[in-house]
C-alpha positions as CSV (number, residue, x, y, z in Angstrom):
1,M,117.5,58.3,133.4
2,R,117.7,62.2,133.9
3,R,116.0,64.6,130.8
4,S,118.3,67.7,132.1
5,R,121.3,65.8,131.1
6,L,119.9,63.8,127.5
7,T,118.8,67.8,127.0
8,G,122.0,69.9,126.9
9,L,123.7,66.8,125.2
10,V,121.2,66.6,122.3
11,T,120.4,69.7,122.2
12,S,124.1,71.0,121.8
13,L,123.4,69.5,118.3
14,L,120.7,70.2,117.3
15,L,101.6,41.2,126.7
16,A,104.6,40.8,127.9
17,A,106.1,37.3,128.8
18,G,107.7,37.5,131.7
19,L,108.7,34.6,133.1
20,G,106.5,32.8,131.4
21,L,103.9,32.7,134.7
22,T,100.7,31.6,134.0
23,G,97.3,34.4,134.5
24,A,96.7,32.7,138.1
25,A,99.6,32.8,139.2
26,S,100.4,36.1,138.4
27,A,97.1,36.8,140.3
28,Q,97.4,34.7,142.9
29,A,101.1,36.8,143.2
30,S,100.0,40.4,142.4
31,S,97.1,39.5,145.1
32,T,99.9,38.3,147.5
33,A,102.4,41.6,147.0
34,A,98.9,44.0,147.4
35,S,98.9,42.7,151.0
36,G,101.0,44.7,152.1
37,G,103.3,48.1,151.5
38,Y,104.5,48.7,147.1
39,V,107.6,50.7,147.0
40,A,109.2,51.7,143.9
41,L,112.0,52.9,142.9
42,G,114.8,53.4,139.8
43,D,115.1,56.1,137.3
44,S,113.2,57.5,134.4
45,Y,112.0,54.6,132.8
46,A,110.4,54.0,136.1
47,S,109.4,57.6,136.7
48,G,107.3,57.7,133.5
49,V,109.8,60.2,131.5
50,G,108.5,59.8,128.0
51,A,104.6,59.4,129.4
52,G,103.4,62.9,129.9
53,S,101.3,64.0,132.8
54,Y,103.9,64.3,135.5
55,I,102.8,65.3,139.1
56,S,104.0,68.8,139.5
57,S,105.1,67.5,143.5
58,S,107.5,65.3,141.8
59,G,109.6,68.6,140.5
60,G,112.6,67.1,138.5
61,C,112.2,63.6,138.9
62,D,108.8,63.9,136.5
63,R,107.3,61.2,137.7
64,S,104.0,60.1,135.8
65,T,100.6,59.2,136.7
66,K,100.7,56.8,133.7
67,A,104.3,55.5,134.9
68,Y,104.1,51.6,135.6
69,P,104.7,51.9,139.1
70,Y,101.5,54.4,139.5
71,L,99.2,52.2,137.4
72,W,100.2,49.3,138.9
73,N,99.5,51.2,142.4
74,A,95.9,51.8,140.9
75,A,95.1,48.7,139.7
76,H,95.8,46.7,143.0
77,S,95.6,49.4,145.5
78,P,98.8,47.6,147.8
79,S,98.1,49.1,151.8
80,S,100.3,51.6,151.0
81,F,102.3,53.4,147.9
82,A,105.7,54.8,148.0
83,F,106.8,56.1,144.3
84,N,110.1,57.2,144.5
85,A,111.7,56.5,141.4
86,C,113.6,59.8,139.9
87,S,114.6,60.6,136.7
88,G,118.5,61.1,136.2
89,A,118.6,58.5,138.9
90,K,122.1,56.1,139.4
91,T,122.4,53.3,141.8
92,D,124.0,55.4,144.4
93,D,121.3,58.4,143.9
94,V,119.2,55.0,144.8
95,L,121.1,54.6,147.8
96,A,120.3,58.2,149.4
97,N,117.4,58.9,148.5
98,Q,115.0,56.3,147.2
99,L,115.3,53.4,150.3
100,G,113.6,55.5,153.3
101,S,110.2,53.9,152.7
102,L,111.0,50.6,152.8
103,N,110.3,48.6,156.0
104,S,109.7,44.5,157.2
105,A,105.8,45.4,156.0
106,T,106.9,46.1,152.5
107,S,106.0,42.9,150.3
108,L,106.9,44.5,147.2
109,V,109.6,46.6,145.6
110,S,109.8,47.5,141.6
111,I,112.9,48.6,140.4
112,T,114.5,50.1,137.1
113,I,117.9,50.8,137.5
114,G,121.8,50.7,136.0
115,G,121.0,52.6,132.5
116,N,122.6,55.9,133.9
117,D,125.5,54.2,135.6
118,A,126.2,52.7,132.5
119,G,126.4,56.0,130.4
120,F,122.8,55.8,128.5
121,S,122.5,59.8,128.0
122,D,126.3,59.8,126.5
123,V,125.9,56.3,124.4
124,M,122.8,57.8,122.9
125,T,124.4,61.3,122.3
126,T,127.5,60.0,120.6
127,C,125.7,57.5,118.2
128,V,123.3,60.5,117.1
129,I,125.7,63.2,116.1
130,Q,129.1,61.0,115.4
131,S,130.2,58.5,113.1
132,D,129.4,54.7,113.6
133,N,132.8,54.1,115.0
134,A,132.7,56.6,117.2
135,C,129.2,55.1,118.6
136,L,130.4,51.9,118.7
137,D,133.7,53.0,120.5
138,R,131.4,55.1,123.1
139,I,129.3,51.5,123.1
140,N,132.6,49.4,124.0
141,T,133.3,51.4,126.6
142,A,129.5,51.4,128.1
143,K,130.3,47.7,127.8
144,A,133.7,47.4,129.9
145,Y,132.1,49.7,132.8
146,V,128.8,47.0,132.5
147,D,131.7,44.1,133.3
148,S,133.7,46.0,135.5
149,T,132.0,47.7,137.7
150,L,128.4,47.8,137.4
151,P,127.6,44.6,138.9
152,G,129.2,45.8,142.5
153,K,127.0,48.9,142.1
154,L,123.9,46.7,141.8
155,D,125.1,44.3,144.5
156,T,124.9,47.2,147.4
157,V,121.5,48.4,146.3
158,Y,120.4,44.8,146.2
159,N,122.1,44.4,149.7
160,A,120.3,47.8,151.2
161,I,116.8,46.4,149.7
162,S,116.8,43.4,151.6
163,A,118.2,44.8,154.1
164,K,115.4,47.2,155.1
165,A,112.4,45.1,153.4
166,P,113.3,41.8,154.4
167,N,109.7,40.1,153.6
168,A,109.3,42.0,150.3
169,R,109.1,40.3,146.6
170,V,111.5,42.9,144.5
171,V,111.1,42.7,140.6
172,V,113.8,43.8,138.7
173,L,112.7,45.3,135.1
174,G,115.4,45.8,132.4
175,Y,115.2,48.1,129.2
176,P,113.8,47.4,126.2
177,R,115.2,47.5,122.6
178,F,115.2,50.2,121.0
179,Y,114.7,49.7,117.3
180,L,113.3,47.3,114.8
181,L,116.1,46.2,112.9
182,G,115.8,45.3,108.8
183,Q,113.0,48.6,108.2
184,T,113.3,51.6,105.9
185,C,113.8,54.2,108.4
186,L,115.5,57.4,108.7
187,G,118.2,58.3,111.4
188,L,120.5,56.2,112.5
189,S,123.1,53.8,110.5
190,D,121.9,50.1,111.1
191,T,125.3,49.6,112.4
192,K,124.3,51.8,115.1
193,R,121.3,50.6,115.5
194,S,121.9,46.8,116.1
195,A,124.8,48.1,118.3
196,I,122.5,49.8,120.4
197,N,120.3,46.9,120.3
198,G,123.4,44.8,121.2
199,A,124.3,47.0,124.5
200,A,120.7,46.9,125.7
201,D,121.2,43.0,125.8
202,Y,124.0,43.6,127.4
203,L,122.9,45.6,130.3
204,D,119.5,43.4,131.0
205,A,121.9,40.4,130.7
206,A,124.2,41.9,133.7
207,V,121.5,43.9,135.7
208,Q,119.7,40.0,135.3
209,K,122.8,37.7,136.8
210,R,122.4,39.9,139.3
211,A,119.1,40.3,140.4
212,Q,119.1,36.2,140.2
213,A,122.1,36.1,142.2
214,H,119.9,38.5,145.2
215,G,116.6,35.8,144.7
216,F,115.0,38.9,143.0
217,V,113.1,38.2,140.1
218,F,113.4,40.0,136.7
219,G,110.9,41.2,134.6
220,D,112.5,41.2,130.8
221,V,110.2,43.6,128.5
222,R,112.2,42.9,125.6
223,T,109.6,40.9,124.5
224,A,106.6,42.9,125.5
225,F,108.2,45.4,123.1
226,S,108.8,43.6,120.5
227,S,106.9,44.8,117.3
228,H,107.0,48.4,119.1
229,E,110.7,49.1,119.3
230,I,111.5,52.7,117.2
231,C,111.4,51.7,113.3
232,S,108.3,49.2,114.1
233,G,106.0,51.8,112.9
234,D,104.0,51.4,116.0
235,S,106.3,52.3,118.4
236,W,106.2,52.3,121.9
237,L,109.9,54.4,122.7
238,H,110.5,58.2,121.6
239,S,112.8,59.0,118.9
240,V,114.4,62.2,118.9
241,N,111.4,64.3,120.4
242,W,112.0,67.5,119.2
243,L,109.3,69.1,121.2
244,D,110.4,67.5,124.4
245,I,114.2,66.2,123.9
246,G,114.4,65.3,127.3
247,E,111.7,62.6,126.7
248,S,113.8,60.8,123.7
249,Y,114.4,57.5,124.1
250,H,112.4,56.7,126.7
251,P,108.7,54.7,126.9
252,T,105.6,56.5,125.9
253,T,102.3,56.0,127.8
254,A,101.6,53.1,125.6
255,G,104.9,51.6,126.3
256,Q,104.7,52.1,130.0
257,S,101.1,50.5,130.0
258,G,101.4,48.1,127.3
259,G,105.1,47.3,128.0
260,Y,106.3,47.9,131.6
261,L,102.7,47.3,133.3
262,P,101.8,43.8,132.2
263,V,105.9,42.9,133.2
264,L,105.4,43.8,136.6
265,T,102.0,42.4,137.0
266,N,103.0,38.9,135.9
267,N,105.9,39.1,137.9
268,A,104.6,40.8,141.4
């Protein structure tokens, strides 16, 4: 999700369980994946916005050396590594700009995508600056998009990945819930927090359904982030970050290494 989009909107007002694979099975899968090339696709959750240590040559894509694709590459040394994820990416951006590194030698593809298509930054801005009812209305609009349009967008991306990298294991990683509920916590109302968590679940369910329909693996990060949501006291997600608004509501360094990386490792 693009830092500049969230910056413009918000500034205006102001471990992992994977799919239950055993350690031995996941190690074997990672070894197989490392035998060929690895291509990392997706949006800001995949590029590592919020984790810092951005690669200067990545420009506005804000690719981080602390992001889960970079960490997996460092740990497993695949035969090649293409870090193509980019902050702000939607499904159309993946199709237009991120698939060039895929080929028959690619053995692993990871991707986190769909949040920008569903209007992540606008949902969060609405929920931060407006009423409970406005927040719920905007979330319902996002859910309607997830029902009507996102599945087709995901299918197009997934079909393109399969066509360009027919031998690859494809791991589709989802999004965490943002808030630990039932806590005393400054900021958004309980109504908003609950609705935002519900929207994350709704998006993950849609992404999982389409990924599995294509024979891909869905990496569910929600269990990995459990007890590390905003309001937990040990959050792996930024709340509103006044020093860098664009990092708001993105995983921290710990969220990438302790949340996303183990899920990719267990499913690769």
